[in-house]
C-alpha positions as CSV (number, residue, x, y, z in Angstrom):
1,M,-53.8,-18.4,-134.1
2,F,-51.6,-16.0,-136.0
3,D,-51.1,-17.0,-139.7
4,Q,-48.3,-15.3,-141.5
5,S,-49.9,-16.0,-144.8
6,K,-53.0,-13.9,-144.0
7,T,-53.7,-10.2,-144.2
8,Y,-54.5,-8.7,-140.8
9,Y,-55.8,-5.3,-139.9
10,F,-54.4,-4.8,-136.4
11,V,-56.2,-2.1,-134.5
12,T,-54.3,-0.3,-131.6
13,P,-57.2,0.6,-129.2
14,V,-57.2,3.6,-126.9
15,L,-57.7,2.8,-123.3
16,P,-60.7,4.3,-121.4
17,Y,-60.5,5.3,-117.7
18,T,-63.0,5.7,-114.9
19,P,-63.4,9.1,-113.4
20,D,-60.8,8.2,-110.7
21,G,-58.2,7.4,-113.4
22,T,-58.3,3.6,-113.2
23,I,-58.8,1.4,-116.2
24,D,-62.5,1.1,-117.2
25,E,-62.7,-2.6,-118.0
26,R,-66.3,-2.4,-119.0
27,Q,-65.8,0.3,-121.6
28,Y,-62.6,-1.3,-122.8
29,R,-64.5,-4.5,-123.5
30,S,-67.2,-2.6,-125.2
31,L,-64.7,-0.8,-127.5
32,L,-63.0,-4.1,-128.4
33,R,-66.3,-5.6,-129.4
34,T,-66.8,-2.9,-132.0
35,F,-63.9,-4.5,-133.9
36,L,-65.0,-8.0,-133.2
37,Q,-68.1,-8.1,-135.3
38,D,-68.3,-10.9,-137.9
39,I,-67.8,-8.6,-140.9
40,Y,-64.5,-7.4,-139.5
41,I,-63.3,-10.7,-138.2
42,D,-63.9,-12.3,-141.6
43,A,-61.9,-9.5,-143.2
44,G,-58.9,-10.1,-140.9
45,M,-59.3,-7.6,-138.0
46,A,-56.9,-8.2,-135.1
47,L,-56.0,-6.6,-131.8
48,I,-52.9,-5.1,-130.2
49,A,-53.3,-4.8,-126.5
50,N,-51.1,-2.2,-124.8
51,P,-50.0,-0.2,-127.9
52,E,-48.7,3.4,-127.6
53,A,-52.3,4.6,-128.4
54,G,-53.3,2.6,-125.3
55,E,-50.9,4.6,-123.1
56,V,-48.7,1.6,-122.4
57,F,-45.9,3.8,-121.2
58,Y,-48.0,5.0,-118.3
59,L,-49.4,1.6,-117.1
60,D,-47.8,-0.4,-114.4
61,R,-47.0,-4.1,-114.8
62,A,-50.2,-5.4,-113.3
63,E,-52.3,-3.1,-115.5
64,K,-50.5,-4.2,-118.6
65,R,-51.2,-7.8,-117.8
66,R,-54.8,-7.1,-117.1
67,V,-55.3,-5.3,-120.4
68,V,-53.9,-8.3,-122.3
69,E,-56.2,-10.7,-120.3
70,I,-59.2,-8.7,-121.3
71,A,-58.3,-8.5,-124.9
72,V,-57.6,-12.3,-125.0
73,E,-61.0,-13.0,-123.3
74,E,-62.9,-10.8,-125.7
75,A,-61.1,-12.2,-128.8
76,A,-61.9,-15.7,-127.6
77,G,-59.6,-17.2,-130.2
78,R,-61.4,-15.5,-133.1
79,V,-58.6,-13.1,-133.9
80,P,-55.0,-12.8,-133.0
81,V,-54.0,-10.7,-130.0
82,F,-50.5,-9.2,-129.9
83,A,-49.4,-7.5,-126.7
84,G,-47.3,-4.4,-126.3
85,V,-44.2,-5.1,-124.2
86,I,-42.0,-2.3,-122.8
87,D,-40.4,-1.2,-119.6
88,T,-37.5,1.1,-118.7
89,T,-35.2,-1.9,-118.3
90,T,-34.6,-5.0,-120.5
91,A,-35.3,-7.2,-117.5
92,G,-38.6,-5.4,-116.9
93,T,-39.5,-5.7,-120.6
94,V,-38.8,-9.5,-120.5
95,A,-41.0,-9.8,-117.5
96,V,-43.9,-8.0,-119.3
97,A,-43.4,-10.3,-122.2
98,Q,-43.7,-13.3,-119.9
99,D,-46.9,-11.9,-118.5
100,A,-48.3,-11.4,-121.9
101,A,-47.5,-15.0,-122.9
102,A,-49.0,-16.3,-119.7
103,A,-52.2,-14.2,-120.4
104,G,-52.5,-16.0,-123.8
105,A,-51.2,-13.4,-126.3
106,D,-50.6,-14.8,-129.7
107,G,-47.6,-12.5,-130.3
108,L,-45.7,-9.5,-129.1
109,F,-45.7,-5.8,-130.1
110,V,-42.2,-4.7,-129.4
111,M,-40.8,-1.2,-129.2
112,P,-37.2,0.1,-129.0
113,P,-35.8,0.8,-125.5
114,I,-37.1,3.9,-123.6
115,G,-35.6,6.1,-120.9
116,A,-32.1,7.7,-121.2
117,L,-31.3,9.8,-124.2
118,D,-28.6,7.3,-125.1
119,V,-31.2,4.8,-126.2
120,S,-34.0,7.1,-127.1
121,S,-33.8,10.6,-128.6
122,S,-30.0,10.3,-129.4
123,W,-29.9,6.7,-130.5
124,N,-28.2,6.2,-133.8
125,A,-29.9,3.0,-134.9
126,D,-27.7,2.4,-138.0
127,A,-24.5,2.6,-136.0
128,Y,-25.7,0.8,-132.9
129,P,-28.6,-1.6,-133.7
130,E,-27.6,-3.8,-130.8
131,V,-29.4,-1.3,-128.5
132,F,-32.6,-2.9,-129.8
133,T,-31.4,-6.3,-130.9
134,D,-29.9,-7.1,-127.5
135,M,-33.3,-6.5,-125.9
136,L,-35.1,-8.5,-128.5
137,H,-32.7,-11.5,-128.0
138,A,-33.4,-11.3,-124.3
139,I,-37.1,-11.4,-124.9
140,T,-36.9,-14.3,-127.4
141,A,-34.7,-16.3,-125.0
142,S,-37.6,-16.3,-122.6
143,V,-40.7,-16.0,-124.8
144,D,-40.7,-17.4,-128.3
145,L,-43.7,-15.7,-130.0
146,P,-44.0,-13.8,-133.3
147,M,-43.3,-10.1,-133.1
148,I,-44.5,-7.0,-134.7
149,V,-42.1,-4.1,-134.4
150,H,-43.2,-0.5,-133.6
151,P,-40.0,1.1,-134.9
152,T,-40.1,4.6,-133.4
153,S,-36.7,6.3,-133.2
154,S,-35.0,9.7,-133.4
155,P,-36.6,11.8,-136.1
156,T,-34.7,12.2,-139.3
157,P,-35.7,14.1,-142.5
158,G,-35.4,10.9,-144.6
159,Y,-37.6,8.7,-142.4
160,G,-39.6,10.7,-140.0
161,I,-39.9,8.8,-136.7
162,G,-38.9,5.4,-137.9
163,I,-35.8,3.2,-137.6
164,P,-33.7,3.7,-140.8
165,A,-33.4,1.1,-143.6
166,R,-30.0,-0.3,-142.8
167,A,-30.8,-0.8,-139.1
168,T,-34.2,-2.3,-140.1
169,R,-32.4,-4.9,-142.2
170,T,-29.9,-5.7,-139.4
171,I,-32.7,-6.1,-136.8
172,T,-35.0,-8.2,-139.0
173,E,-32.1,-10.5,-140.0
174,A,-31.0,-10.9,-136.4
175,I,-34.5,-11.7,-135.0
176,P,-36.4,-14.3,-137.1
177,Q,-39.5,-14.0,-134.8
178,I,-40.2,-10.6,-136.5
179,V,-43.3,-11.1,-138.7
180,G,-44.5,-7.5,-139.1
181,W,-43.2,-4.0,-139.2
182,K,-45.4,-1.0,-138.3
183,M,-44.8,1.8,-140.8
184,T,-44.4,4.8,-138.6
185,Y,-42.5,6.6,-141.4
186,N,-43.0,9.8,-143.4
187,Y,-44.0,9.2,-147.0
188,D,-40.4,9.0,-148.4
189,G,-39.3,6.8,-145.6
190,Y,-42.3,4.5,-146.2
191,R,-41.2,4.0,-149.8
192,T,-37.6,3.2,-148.8
193,L,-38.6,0.8,-146.0
194,T,-41.0,-0.9,-148.4
195,R,-38.1,-1.8,-150.7
196,T,-36.0,-2.9,-147.7
197,L,-38.7,-5.2,-146.3
198,R,-39.6,-6.6,-149.7
199,G,-35.9,-7.4,-150.2
200,L,-35.6,-9.7,-147.2
201,D,-35.2,-13.4,-147.6
202,R,-38.5,-14.0,-145.7
203,P,-41.8,-12.2,-145.5
204,V,-42.2,-9.4,-143.0
205,K,-45.6,-7.7,-143.3
206,I,-45.7,-4.0,-144.1
207,L,-48.3,-2.7,-141.7
208,G,-49.7,0.7,-142.4
209,A,-49.7,3.0,-139.4
210,A,-50.3,6.6,-140.6
211,A,-53.7,6.3,-142.1
212,V,-53.2,9.6,-143.9
213,Y,-51.1,7.6,-146.4
214,F,-53.4,4.6,-146.9
215,H,-54.9,5.7,-150.2
216,E,-51.4,5.9,-151.8
217,N,-50.1,2.8,-149.9
218,L,-53.0,0.8,-151.3
219,A,-52.4,2.1,-154.8
220,T,-48.8,1.1,-154.8
221,G,-49.2,-2.3,-153.2
222,A,-47.1,-1.2,-150.2
223,F,-49.7,-2.4,-147.8
224,D,-49.9,-5.9,-146.1
225,G,-52.4,-4.8,-143.4
226,T,-52.4,-2.3,-140.6
227,A,-51.3,-1.5,-137.1
228,T,-53.0,1.8,-136.5
229,G,-55.1,3.7,-134.0
230,S,-57.2,5.3,-136.7
231,W,-59.6,2.4,-136.4
232,N,-60.7,3.8,-133.1
233,Y,-62.7,6.6,-134.8
234,A,-63.0,5.9,-138.5
235,R,-63.6,2.2,-138.5
236,E,-66.5,2.1,-141.0
237,A,-65.1,4.5,-143.6
238,M,-61.6,3.0,-143.4
239,F,-63.0,-0.5,-143.8
240,E,-65.1,0.5,-146.8
241,H,-62.1,2.3,-148.4
242,I,-59.8,-0.7,-148.0
243,Q,-62.5,-3.1,-149.2
244,A,-63.0,-1.0,-152.3
245,W,-59.3,-1.2,-153.1
246,N,-59.3,-5.0,-152.5
247,R,-62.0,-5.6,-155.0
248,G,-60.3,-3.2,-157.5
249,D,-63.1,-0.6,-157.4
250,L,-61.0,2.6,-157.8
251,D,-64.0,4.8,-158.3
252,A,-65.5,3.8,-154.9
253,A,-62.1,4.1,-153.2
254,Q,-61.6,7.6,-154.5
255,K,-65.2,8.6,-153.6
256,I,-64.7,7.5,-150.0
257,W,-61.2,9.0,-149.7
258,N,-62.2,12.3,-151.2
259,G,-65.5,12.3,-149.4
260,G,-64.1,13.4,-146.1
261,L,-61.8,10.6,-145.0
262,A,-58.6,12.2,-146.4
263,Q,-59.4,15.5,-144.7
264,L,-60.1,13.8,-141.4
265,Q,-56.8,11.8,-141.5
266,E,-54.8,14.8,-142.6
267,Y,-56.0,16.7,-139.5
268,V,-55.4,13.8,-137.1
269,Y,-51.8,13.3,-138.4
270,A,-50.9,17.0,-138.8
271,D,-49.3,17.3,-135.4
272,Y,-47.6,14.2,-133.9
273,S,-47.5,15.8,-130.5
274,R,-51.3,15.7,-130.6
275,L,-51.7,12.3,-132.4
276,H,-52.9,10.1,-129.5
277,I,-55.1,12.7,-127.9
278,R,-56.8,13.2,-131.3
279,Y,-57.3,9.5,-131.5
280,K,-59.0,9.5,-128.1
281,I,-61.0,12.7,-128.7
282,A,-62.4,11.3,-131.9
283,C,-63.1,7.9,-130.3
284,W,-65.0,9.7,-127.6
285,L,-66.9,11.9,-130.1
286,R,-68.0,8.7,-131.8
287,G,-69.6,7.7,-128.5
288,L,-67.4,4.6,-128.0
289,I,-65.8,5.8,-124.7
290,S,-67.2,8.3,-122.1
291,S,-64.2,10.6,-121.9
292,P,-61.1,11.5,-123.9
293,D,-58.9,12.1,-120.9
294,M,-55.5,10.6,-120.9
295,R,-53.0,10.0,-118.0
296,A,-50.7,12.9,-117.3
297,P,-48.3,14.0,-118.7
298,L,-50.1,13.1,-121.9
299,P,-52.0,16.2,-123.1
300,R,-55.6,17.3,-122.6
301,P,-58.0,18.1,-125.4
302,K,-58.2,21.6,-126.8
303,Q,-61.6,23.0,-127.6
304,D,-60.6,23.7,-131.2
305,E,-59.5,20.1,-131.6
306,V,-62.9,18.8,-130.3
307,H,-64.9,21.1,-132.6
308,T,-62.7,20.4,-135.6
309,L,-62.8,16.6,-135.2
310,A,-66.5,16.7,-134.7
311,R,-67.0,18.5,-137.9
312,L,-64.5,16.3,-139.9
313,L,-66.1,13.1,-138.5
314,T,-69.6,14.4,-139.6
315,D,-68.3,15.4,-143.0
316,T,-67.0,11.8,-143.4
317,G,-70.5,10.5,-142.8
318,L,-69.6,9.2,-139.3
319,S,-72.0,9.7,-136.4
320,V,-70.9,11.8,-133.3
321,I,-72.3,12.4,-129.9
322,D,-74.7,15.3,-129.5
323,D,-73.7,18.9,-128.9
324,D,-74.9,18.9,-125.3
325,A,-72.6,16.1,-124.4
326,V,-69.7,17.9,-126.0
327,S,-70.5,21.2,-124.3
328,S,-70.8,19.4,-120.9
329,Y,-67.4,17.9,-121.2
330,L,-65.7,21.0,-122.3
331,H,-67.4,23.0,-119.5
332,A,-66.3,20.5,-116.9
333,S,-62.8,20.4,-118.4
334,T,-62.4,24.2,-118.4
335,A,-63.7,24.4,-114.8
336,A,-61.1,21.8,-113.7
């Protein structure tokens, strides 16, 4: 199903829960269907089941598999479905990858190892790329599917929260299954990684992640598609903005970007410790899920975030739920 020659706009969906904290399959299907309309399918929309925005780190193995099964069922072969694979051990990550393949995923969404500080907050990717490549080799020995990399690593001034350029080259050269690189970087890091990826001897898609940079990324051509959670709340405006750029209509692109979309994205991405809760609050405010609650220890919404996002969504021309529904949730949340 996946075609490396095509442009794909991968969405990383949030994951709704029932009041008792289990996955709400009905709402998840409904959310996926908002991205599976013909207009979006024709443009190249695609799905990533079990992304970070979908709280993959807090799902057990059975839940991860079920999420992939639902996404594959809803996609029904119309769009590619990549599946996030992660566990605290390499063996566990391989098992999750096997589950994803068995569930019908078209590709894998891979993340660097998690757990001990040796492989997470203190990992020096340039010096020790094998921390990641060893795990990727173990996956590919068992499951040979195309991979998109979610390259989060220790924050640095030059790159933000992405794997540095030298390590990126080493990893992509070692793992030919890598077909896309999610651009988690700050603006300067994005430019550096663009040159690195463009200099490889095979195509690896530059997939925009931080939607706050999309206007500039599109202007410079450093944009081969997306892998972002911003589709959860700003689907219509983002789609129109990208389509305007694709047809060379700069006036329309600027009008959309400066008509509220830039300010909305600037707020969402202003604090990375609140990024995924803001995705989910905004998705809830759009009426696409019934609650913005996440699994602890992920944070709870703040009243100021709810009100600010409601205002920014409205200013962008996007519909939101009514004030009574917002007040009811905030009252219940405060009482809890």
